[in-house]
C-alpha positions, 0 to 999 in steps of 0.5 A, spaced: 221 297 219 224 297 212 229 292 209 233 295 204 236 290 199 242 292 195 248 288 191 244 286 184 248 288 177 250 285 171 254 279 171 257 274 166 255 267 167 260 264 172 260 270 176 259 272 182 255 277 186 253 278 194 246 281 196 245 284 202 239 286 206 239 290 211 234 291 216 231 298 220 226 298 226 226 290 226 231 285 228 233 279 224 237 275 229 231 271 232 226 271 226 225 267 219 229 271 214 230 269 207 231 271 200 226 270 194 226 272 186 221 273 181 224 272 174 221 275 168 214 272 167 214 268 173 212 267 179 216 269 186 219 263 188 224 261 194 231 262 194 234 261 201 232 262 208 233 261 216 226 258 218 228 261 225 234 265 229 237 258 230 235 254 223 239 252 218 239 254 212 235 252 207 236 252 199 232 251 193 234 245 189 236 250 183 241 254 187 244 249 192 251 249 192 252 255 188 248 260 193 249 261 201 246 265 205 248 268 212 247 273 217 251 278 221 247 279 227 251 285 230 250 289 224 243 287 223 244 285 215 243 278 211 247 276 206 246 272 200 253 270 196 251 267 189 257 264 185 257 260 179 251 265 176 247 262 171 242 266 166 237 262 170 239 266 175 236 273 172 231 275 176 228 281 181 231 278 188 227 280 195 229 280 202 224 278 207 224 277 214 219 276 220 213 272 221 212 265 225 218 261 227 215 254 227 215 252 221 220 248 217 224 251 212 223 248 206 215 250 207 216 257 208 220 257 201 214 255 198 209 259 202 212 266 202 206 270 204 208 268 211 213 273 211 211 280 214 216 284 211 219 285 204 225 290 201 224 293 195 228 287 191 235 288 187 235 286 180 240 280 178 242 280 170 246 275 168 248 275 161 254 274 157 
């Protein structure tokens, strides 16, 4: 099983990026899947996720209205569209998948340990 995250980079405040997470050896369609980030000097935090194959997306309060998660079940990819980026969004972003699908999404945002698989992370830097 492998999760490959990509799409990070350097962007100015107000800019946008789209992160991708491609899975191999594992189907994302019917499983919890999401994005977490770790900012410099801080602990890992939940950003956005689907708690199951049929669940609606949930978002951290800090990114609501700016970030949007989606999944392409045909190509086994999960995206995170990040708009109106702010310096405080600077972090390494990790995709995650797997684990139990019966927990509420907002609970999983606070409990990353339930996810079985993790990508290697992609760095997002928001700076002028």
